[in-house]
C-alpha positions as CSV (number, residue, x, y, z in Angstrom):
1,M,132.0,109.0,85.3
2,E,128.8,111.0,84.5
3,K,127.4,113.3,87.1
4,I,124.2,112.3,88.8
5,Y,121.8,115.1,89.9
6,V,120.0,114.6,93.2
7,F,117.2,117.0,94.1
8,G,113.9,117.4,95.9
9,H,110.7,119.1,94.8
10,R,110.4,122.6,93.4
11,K,109.4,124.3,96.7
12,P,112.1,122.7,98.9
13,D,111.4,122.2,102.6
14,T,113.9,121.0,105.1
15,D,113.2,117.3,104.6
16,S,113.6,117.7,100.8
17,V,116.9,119.6,100.9
18,C,118.4,117.5,103.7
19,A,117.4,114.3,101.9
20,A,119.2,115.5,98.7
21,I,122.4,116.2,100.6
22,S,122.3,113.1,102.8
23,Y,121.5,110.7,99.9
24,A,124.2,112.3,97.7
25,N,126.7,111.7,100.4
26,L,125.6,108.0,100.6
27,K,126.0,107.6,96.8
28,K,129.4,109.2,96.9
29,E,130.5,106.8,99.6
30,L,129.3,104.0,97.2
31,G,131.6,105.4,94.4
32,F,129.2,107.5,92.3
33,N,129.7,111.0,90.9
34,V,126.8,112.7,92.6
35,E,125.9,116.3,93.5
36,P,122.8,117.5,95.4
37,F,120.8,120.5,94.1
38,I,117.9,122.7,95.0
39,L,115.2,123.8,92.5
40,S,114.4,127.2,94.2
41,A,115.4,129.3,97.2
42,I,115.4,127.5,100.6
43,N,113.4,128.6,103.5
44,K,114.5,130.0,106.9
45,E,114.1,126.7,108.7
46,T,116.4,124.9,106.2
47,K,119.0,127.7,106.4
48,Y,119.0,127.3,110.1
49,A,119.7,123.5,109.8
50,L,122.5,124.1,107.2
51,N,124.1,126.8,109.3
52,Y,123.8,124.9,112.5
53,F,125.7,121.9,111.1
54,K,128.0,124.0,108.9
55,V,126.9,122.4,105.6
56,K,127.1,124.4,102.3
57,E,123.9,125.1,100.6
58,P,123.4,123.1,97.4
59,R,123.7,124.8,94.1
60,Y,120.6,125.9,92.3
61,L,119.4,123.8,89.3
62,N,117.3,125.6,86.8
63,D,116.2,122.5,84.9
64,V,117.3,119.1,83.6
65,K,116.3,119.7,80.0
66,L,118.4,118.2,77.2
67,Q,121.3,120.6,76.3
68,L,123.8,120.5,73.5
69,K,126.5,119.4,76.0
70,D,124.4,116.2,76.5
71,I,124.7,115.4,72.8
72,N,127.5,113.3,71.3
73,Y,128.4,116.1,68.8
74,H,131.7,116.1,67.0
75,K,133.9,117.5,69.8
76,G,137.3,118.9,68.6
77,Y,136.2,119.0,65.0
78,F,137.6,122.3,63.6
79,L,140.5,123.5,61.5
80,N,143.0,126.3,61.8
81,E,142.3,129.1,59.4
82,K,145.8,128.7,57.9
83,K,145.0,125.2,56.6
84,S,144.7,125.0,52.9
85,I,141.4,124.6,51.0
86,F,142.7,121.3,49.8
87,D,143.5,120.0,53.3
88,S,140.1,121.2,54.5
89,Y,138.5,119.1,51.7
90,V,140.5,116.0,52.6
91,Y,139.7,116.5,56.3
92,M,135.9,116.6,55.7
93,L,136.2,113.7,53.3
94,N,138.0,111.5,55.8
95,E,135.8,112.5,58.8
96,G,132.6,112.1,56.8
97,I,131.3,115.6,57.5
98,T,130.0,118.3,55.2
99,G,131.2,121.4,57.1
100,V,133.9,122.4,59.4
101,P,134.4,125.4,61.8
102,I,137.5,127.6,61.3
103,V,139.5,128.9,64.2
104,D,142.6,131.1,64.8
105,D,145.7,130.0,66.6
106,N,143.9,130.3,70.0
107,N,141.0,128.2,68.8
108,V,138.7,131.2,68.7
109,F,135.9,130.6,66.3
110,K,136.1,132.6,63.0
111,G,133.6,131.1,60.7
112,I,132.6,127.9,58.9
113,V,133.3,126.3,55.6
114,T,131.0,123.7,54.0
115,I,131.5,121.2,51.3
116,K,129.3,123.4,49.1
117,D,131.8,126.3,49.6
118,L,134.6,124.0,48.6
119,A,132.8,122.9,45.5
120,H,132.8,126.5,44.3
121,A,136.5,126.6,45.0
122,F,137.2,123.5,42.9
123,I,135.4,124.8,39.8
124,D,136.3,128.5,40.1
125,S,138.9,129.1,37.4
126,K,139.1,132.9,38.0
127,V,141.2,132.8,41.1
128,E,144.3,134.9,40.4
129,S,145.5,135.8,43.9
130,L,147.2,133.6,46.5
131,E,147.3,133.9,50.3
132,T,148.9,130.9,51.8
133,S,152.0,129.4,53.3
134,Y,155.1,128.0,51.7
135,D,154.3,124.6,53.3
136,N,150.8,124.6,52.0
137,L,152.2,125.0,48.4
138,L,154.6,122.2,49.0
139,N,151.8,119.9,50.1
140,V,149.1,120.7,47.6
141,L,151.5,120.8,44.6
142,N,153.5,117.8,45.6
143,A,156.6,120.0,45.5
144,E,160.0,120.2,47.0
145,E,161.8,123.2,48.5
146,V,164.4,124.9,46.3
147,N,164.8,128.3,48.0
148,R,162.7,129.5,51.0
149,V,162.7,133.1,52.0
150,D,159.2,133.6,53.3
151,D,156.9,131.3,55.3
152,E,153.9,133.1,54.1
153,I,153.2,133.6,50.4
154,V,150.9,136.4,49.2
155,G,150.7,137.5,45.6
156,K,149.3,137.3,42.1
157,I,149.4,134.0,40.1
158,L,150.9,134.1,36.6
159,A,151.9,131.3,34.1
160,A,154.6,131.7,31.5
161,S,152.5,130.4,28.6
162,Y,153.9,132.7,25.9
163,R,157.1,132.1,23.9
164,S,160.0,133.2,26.1
165,T,160.9,136.3,24.1
166,T,157.2,137.3,23.9
167,F,156.7,136.8,27.7
168,I,159.9,138.8,28.6
169,N,159.0,141.7,26.2
170,T,155.2,141.9,27.1
171,V,154.8,140.9,30.7
172,K,156.1,143.2,33.4
173,L,156.9,141.1,36.5
174,T,156.8,142.6,40.0
175,S,157.6,141.5,43.5
176,D,154.0,140.5,44.0
177,D,154.0,137.9,41.3
178,I,153.9,134.1,41.7
179,L,155.2,132.6,38.5
180,I,154.5,129.1,37.2
181,V,157.2,128.1,34.6
182,G,158.9,125.1,33.1
183,D,162.6,124.8,32.2
184,R,162.6,128.1,30.3
185,H,165.9,129.5,31.7
186,S,165.5,132.9,30.1
187,V,162.2,133.4,31.7
188,I,163.5,132.1,35.0
189,E,166.5,134.6,34.8
190,Y,164.0,137.4,34.0
191,A,161.9,136.4,37.0
192,V,164.7,136.2,39.6
193,N,166.1,139.6,38.4
194,A,162.6,141.1,38.7
195,K,162.5,139.9,42.3
196,V,159.2,138.1,42.0
197,K,157.6,136.7,45.1
198,M,157.9,133.0,44.0
199,I,158.8,130.8,41.2
200,I,157.0,127.4,40.9
201,L,158.9,125.1,38.6
202,S,156.7,122.6,36.8
203,G,157.4,119.0,36.0
204,F,160.5,118.9,38.2
205,S,162.2,121.3,35.8
206,E,165.9,122.0,36.3
207,I,167.1,125.4,37.4
208,K,170.6,126.8,36.9
209,E,172.7,127.3,40.0
210,E,173.4,130.9,38.9
211,H,169.7,131.6,39.0
212,I,169.3,130.1,42.4
213,K,172.1,132.3,43.6
214,I,170.4,135.4,42.2
215,A,167.1,134.2,43.8
216,K,168.8,134.1,47.2
217,E,170.2,137.5,46.7
218,N,166.9,139.0,45.6
219,G,164.6,137.2,48.1
220,V,162.8,135.0,45.6
221,N,161.1,131.9,46.9
222,I,161.4,128.8,44.7
223,I,159.7,125.4,44.8
224,R,159.7,122.5,42.3
225,S,156.5,120.5,41.6
226,S,156.1,117.1,40.1
227,Y,153.0,118.3,38.3
228,D,152.9,119.9,34.9
229,T,151.9,123.5,34.3
230,Y,148.2,122.7,33.6
231,H,147.7,120.7,36.8
232,I,149.6,123.3,38.9
233,A,147.3,126.0,37.5
234,K,144.3,123.9,38.4
235,L,145.4,123.1,41.9
236,I,147.3,126.2,43.1
237,S,144.1,128.1,44.2
238,L,143.4,125.2,46.5
239,S,146.5,125.9,48.4
240,N,145.0,129.2,49.6
241,Y,144.3,129.6,53.3
242,I,140.8,128.3,54.2
243,K,140.2,131.6,55.9
244,T,140.1,133.3,52.4
245,M,136.7,131.6,51.7
246,R,135.1,131.0,55.1
247,K,131.7,132.4,56.1
248,R,132.7,134.9,58.8
249,R,131.5,134.5,62.3
250,G,129.0,137.3,62.0
251,D,127.4,135.5,59.1
252,S,127.4,132.1,60.7
253,V,124.8,130.5,62.9
254,Y,126.4,128.7,65.9
255,F,125.3,127.4,69.3
256,D,126.8,127.5,72.8
257,E,127.2,124.1,74.4
258,N,124.6,125.1,77.0
259,S,121.9,125.7,74.4
260,Y,118.7,123.7,74.8
261,V,118.1,121.1,72.1
262,D,114.5,122.3,71.7
263,D,115.8,125.8,70.8
264,I,118.3,124.3,68.3
265,L,115.5,122.3,66.6
266,D,113.4,125.5,66.4
267,V,116.2,127.4,64.7
268,N,116.9,124.5,62.3
269,K,113.3,124.4,61.2
270,K,113.8,127.8,59.7
271,L,117.4,127.4,58.4
272,R,117.6,123.8,57.5
273,H,121.4,123.7,57.8
274,T,123.2,120.5,58.1
275,N,126.1,121.7,60.3
276,Y,126.4,124.2,63.2
277,P,129.6,125.2,65.0
278,V,129.6,124.7,68.8
279,I,131.4,127.4,70.8
280,N,132.0,128.6,74.3
281,S,130.1,131.9,74.3
282,K,132.2,133.2,77.2
283,T,135.6,132.6,75.6
284,G,134.6,132.5,71.9
285,K,136.6,129.3,71.5
286,C,135.2,126.6,69.2
287,L,134.4,123.3,70.8
288,G,133.4,121.3,67.7
289,L,130.7,120.7,65.2
290,L,127.1,119.7,65.6
291,R,125.5,117.8,62.7
292,I,121.8,117.7,63.0
293,T,121.9,113.9,62.8
294,D,124.0,114.1,66.0
295,L,120.9,115.0,68.0
296,D,119.8,111.4,67.8
297,S,122.9,110.4,69.9
298,K,122.2,111.9,73.4
299,N,123.2,111.4,77.0
300,P,120.3,112.7,79.0
301,K,121.1,114.0,82.5
302,K,121.0,111.3,85.1
303,V,118.8,112.2,88.1
304,I,117.6,110.9,91.4
305,L,114.4,112.3,92.9
306,V,114.0,112.6,96.7
307,D,110.9,113.5,98.7
308,H,108.7,113.6,95.6
309,N,107.6,111.4,92.7
310,E,105.4,113.7,90.7
311,E,106.5,115.5,87.5
312,K,104.7,118.8,88.4
313,Q,106.7,119.0,91.6
314,S,110.0,118.2,90.0
315,A,112.6,119.9,87.8
316,E,111.5,121.4,84.5
317,G,112.4,119.1,81.7
318,L,112.2,115.9,83.8
319,N,110.7,114.1,80.8
320,E,114.0,114.8,78.9
321,A,116.2,113.3,81.8
322,E,116.9,109.7,82.8
323,I,115.5,109.0,86.2
324,L,117.7,106.5,88.0
325,E,116.1,106.3,91.5
326,I,113.3,107.7,93.6
327,I,113.3,108.0,97.4
328,D,110.0,109.1,98.7
329,H,107.4,108.8,101.5
330,H,104.4,110.3,99.6
331,N,101.6,108.7,97.6
332,L,102.5,107.5,94.1
333,S,101.8,109.7,91.1
334,S,101.5,108.8,87.5
335,L,105.2,109.4,86.8
336,S,106.6,106.8,84.4
337,T,110.1,105.8,83.3
338,A,111.5,104.3,80.2
339,S,113.2,101.5,82.1
340,P,113.0,99.9,85.5
341,I,114.5,102.0,88.3
342,N,115.3,101.7,92.1
343,F,112.2,103.1,93.8
344,R,112.1,103.1,97.6
345,N,108.8,104.3,98.9
346,M,107.9,103.8,102.6
347,A,105.0,104.8,104.8
348,V,107.2,106.9,107.2
349,G,107.2,110.5,108.3
350,S,110.2,111.7,106.4
351,S,112.3,110.9,103.3
352,N,115.4,111.1,105.6
353,T,114.1,108.1,107.6
354,I,114.2,106.1,104.4
355,I,117.7,107.3,103.7
356,Y,118.7,106.5,107.3
357,S,117.6,102.9,106.5
358,L,119.7,102.8,103.3
359,Y,122.8,103.9,105.3
360,K,122.1,101.0,107.7
361,E,121.5,98.5,104.9
362,R,124.8,99.3,103.3
363,N,126.7,99.6,106.6
364,I,127.9,103.1,105.7
365,E,128.9,105.3,108.7
366,I,126.9,108.5,109.0
367,P,129.0,111.6,109.5
368,K,128.0,114.0,112.3
369,E,126.9,116.8,110.0
370,I,124.9,114.5,107.7
371,A,123.3,112.9,110.8
372,G,122.3,116.5,111.9
373,L,120.7,117.2,108.5
374,M,118.9,113.9,108.4
375,L,117.6,114.6,112.0
376,S,116.5,118.1,110.8
377,G,114.5,116.6,108.0
378,I,112.7,114.1,110.2
379,V,111.8,116.4,113.1
380,S,110.7,119.0,110.6
381,D,108.3,116.7,108.7
382,T,107.0,114.9,111.8
383,L,106.7,118.1,113.9
384,I,109.2,116.7,116.4
385,L,107.6,113.3,116.3
386,K,104.1,114.6,117.1
387,S,102.6,114.3,113.6
388,P,100.3,111.4,112.9
389,T,102.6,110.3,110.1
390,T,105.3,109.5,112.7
391,T,106.3,105.8,112.8
392,D,108.5,103.7,115.1
393,L,111.2,103.8,112.5
394,D,111.1,107.6,112.6
395,R,111.6,107.5,116.4
396,K,114.4,105.0,116.1
397,A,116.2,107.1,113.5
398,V,115.8,110.3,115.5
399,K,117.2,108.7,118.6
400,E,120.4,107.5,116.8
401,L,120.8,110.5,114.6
402,A,120.5,112.9,117.5
403,S,123.2,110.9,119.3
404,I,125.6,111.1,116.3
405,A,124.9,114.8,115.8
406,G,125.3,115.5,119.5
407,V,122.0,117.4,120.1
408,D,118.8,117.0,122.1
409,Y,116.3,116.4,119.4
410,E,113.4,118.1,121.2
411,E,115.3,121.2,122.0
412,Y,117.0,121.4,118.6
413,G,113.7,120.6,116.8
414,L,111.8,123.4,118.5
415,N,114.5,125.9,117.7
416,L,114.6,124.6,114.1
417,I,110.8,125.0,113.6
418,K,110.8,128.4,115.4
419,A,113.5,129.6,113.0
420,G,111.1,128.9,110.1
421,T,108.1,130.6,111.7
422,S,109.4,134.2,111.6
423,L,107.5,136.4,109.1
424,E,110.3,139.0,109.0
425,G,111.1,140.0,105.5
426,M,108.6,137.6,104.0
427,S,105.9,138.6,101.4
428,Y,102.5,137.0,101.3
429,E,103.7,135.0,98.3
430,D,106.8,133.9,100.3
431,V,104.5,132.5,103.1
432,L,102.3,130.7,100.6
433,Y,105.1,129.1,98.7
434,N,107.4,128.5,101.7
435,D,106.2,124.8,101.6
436,F,103.9,124.3,98.6
437,K,102.9,121.3,96.6
438,L,100.7,120.6,93.6
439,Y,98.3,117.8,93.2
440,T,96.2,116.6,90.3
441,V,92.7,115.1,90.2
442,D,91.6,114.3,86.6
443,D,92.1,117.6,84.8
444,K,92.1,119.8,87.9
445,T,95.2,121.1,89.6
446,L,95.2,121.8,93.4
447,G,97.9,123.8,95.2
448,I,98.3,123.3,99.0
449,G,100.8,125.3,101.0
450,Q,101.7,124.9,104.7
451,F,103.4,127.3,107.1
452,F,104.3,126.7,110.7
453,T,103.8,129.3,113.3
454,T,103.5,129.9,117.1
455,N,101.4,133.0,116.7
456,F,98.5,133.0,114.1
457,D,97.7,136.6,115.0
458,D,100.7,137.8,113.0
459,I,98.9,136.4,109.9
460,K,95.4,137.1,110.9
461,K,95.9,140.8,111.0
462,D,96.7,140.7,107.2
463,M,94.0,138.2,106.4
464,D,92.5,140.1,103.5
465,A,95.9,140.5,101.9
466,Y,96.5,136.8,102.1
467,L,93.2,136.0,100.6
468,D,93.8,138.4,97.7
469,T,97.1,136.6,97.1
470,L,95.4,133.2,97.0
471,D,92.8,134.5,94.6
472,R,95.4,136.0,92.3
473,E,97.6,133.0,92.3
474,A,94.7,130.6,91.7
475,E,93.6,132.7,88.7
476,A,97.0,133.2,87.3
477,N,97.9,129.4,87.4
478,N,94.4,128.1,86.7
479,Y,94.2,126.2,90.0
480,S,90.8,124.8,91.0
481,L,91.8,125.3,94.6
482,I,94.7,126.9,96.4
483,A,94.8,126.6,100.1
484,L,97.2,127.7,102.8
485,Y,97.3,125.8,106.1
486,I,98.9,127.8,109.0
487,T,99.9,125.1,111.4
488,D,100.3,126.1,115.1
489,I,103.0,123.7,116.5
490,I,102.0,124.6,120.1
491,K,98.2,124.1,119.7
492,N,98.7,121.1,117.4
493,G,96.2,122.3,114.8
494,S,95.9,124.4,111.6
495,Y,94.1,127.6,110.5
496,V,92.8,127.2,106.9
497,L,92.9,129.9,104.2
498,F,91.7,129.3,100.6
499,N,90.9,131.2,97.5
500,R,87.4,132.6,97.6
501,K,86.1,130.8,94.6
502,A,87.0,127.5,96.3
503,K,84.6,128.0,99.2
504,E,82.1,125.4,98.1
505,I,85.0,122.8,97.6
506,M,86.2,123.5,101.2
507,N,82.6,123.3,102.6
508,N,82.3,119.9,100.9
509,T,85.7,118.8,102.2
510,Y,84.9,119.5,105.8
511,D,81.2,119.0,105.5
512,K,80.4,122.3,107.1
513,E,80.3,126.0,106.3
514,M,84.0,127.0,106.3
515,E,85.1,130.4,107.2
516,E,88.5,131.8,106.1
517,G,91.0,131.3,108.9
518,E,88.9,128.6,110.5
519,Y,90.9,126.5,113.0
520,I,91.0,122.7,112.7
521,Q,92.3,120.8,115.7
522,D,94.8,117.9,115.2
523,C,95.3,119.0,111.6
524,V,99.1,119.1,111.3
525,S,100.0,116.7,108.5
526,R,99.3,117.8,104.9
527,K,99.8,114.2,103.8
528,K,97.4,112.6,106.2
529,N,95.1,115.3,107.5
530,V,94.7,117.5,104.4
531,V,95.4,115.9,101.0
532,P,93.2,112.8,101.4
533,L,90.2,114.8,102.4
534,I,90.5,117.4,99.6
535,M,91.2,114.7,97.0
536,D,88.2,112.7,98.1
537,S,86.0,115.8,97.9
538,F,87.1,116.4,94.3
539,E,86.6,112.8,93.2
540,K,83.1,112.9,94.6
């Protein structure tokens, strides 16, 4: 069963992370192979929730781009380097491929041979040396065993084409020679006494018992082929090990299974090869063969989005993945899918409230630690049920989840939010991107961050540094506006910081002259108190 990836937005807050974990648990209970992920580092508040309920932090997911491992390439298509050239040709012919990776006995990639390489071998009549196995010779030459001394045969190929006396008198045989001969007994006797490496008898020629005896004494290999001398001479070079003609690894272009398809296509634009070996770059072992035409047969990553439905907020490469479901409580974006999906969008204060409803609908029991995380997501997003986004369903969910988790939701919620308000060890960028989302109006991009605190003075004393950070990030990312709302959970309002070039936008948004760090009472929800106002200002 294929894995399904569940994740929240790029700048994960507690609701996003807890929703990924809680929904992944529900899908597992329903029999799916699901794993929750995060798209970047989690904040202190979320860490507090995970540690409190002893739940492991999800793994980091860099992207969901199409990789070679998502392609139906020819897995397991490779040959041992000791296969014959002839067998390699037959393999490629039968499998309908024009190249094959070559491996050693441990399946470590050594090179590649293509059908073009084999074509050269078929027409090359200058091959005089042989490096192969006794069994390869039997197979290629349709031969039978007469006397086997060595499993590996290495030597120089000769054919007894002269008259017997001329051959014996003019050709000096050595232990490195591989002799092709018919039923010329005097030449055979000369060869076994000269201790040649091998005698290949053509046309099922007879050999005297006395010559076999000498061959055994002198370590001479003998086989008998059904082919005549001419055909043996034509075929024998094809019994060579395929490793004798491969393109060595250093000369070959190959890809790791984790390579991105986009990168492969870029390489292929330059090389125009038909076949590429696929290897495990860590072990060096060959996994198979990629034909460029295989790229049309793909299995994109299956994903479920929680707490967002906008491509800019999601994993890189989302357009290359297959979206199965979306669970969200935000306004709809322009995200489109290739086919109908399950999309649950509700006007509630938290994505975990929706997931709570899904557990109820499917009558699935909620484990204590999952209840704790779902509770964390809801009290975080609703500011312990004080946010204007809070609904009766949020309140109902919090009451039941707190009971299952065994906590007082108000006491736990306050401790949770306080854990996320500490500035210790945080840079100005960390504060800005702690809970940050992007929005689009026409061709303009807006970035809005939110940070909860119980003491704005800790940020106010570094106001200029924060403003410089906002200016720098707006310029670097071409944002028309970047704003940071510092929400005081005790006073139930927010202090507003924004990049200096966006002052006119903010003046229009609030219909007054806005000062940096200006306090706005009852502004606690980015979704209800912030985004609609700013979006409306841009549209006007």
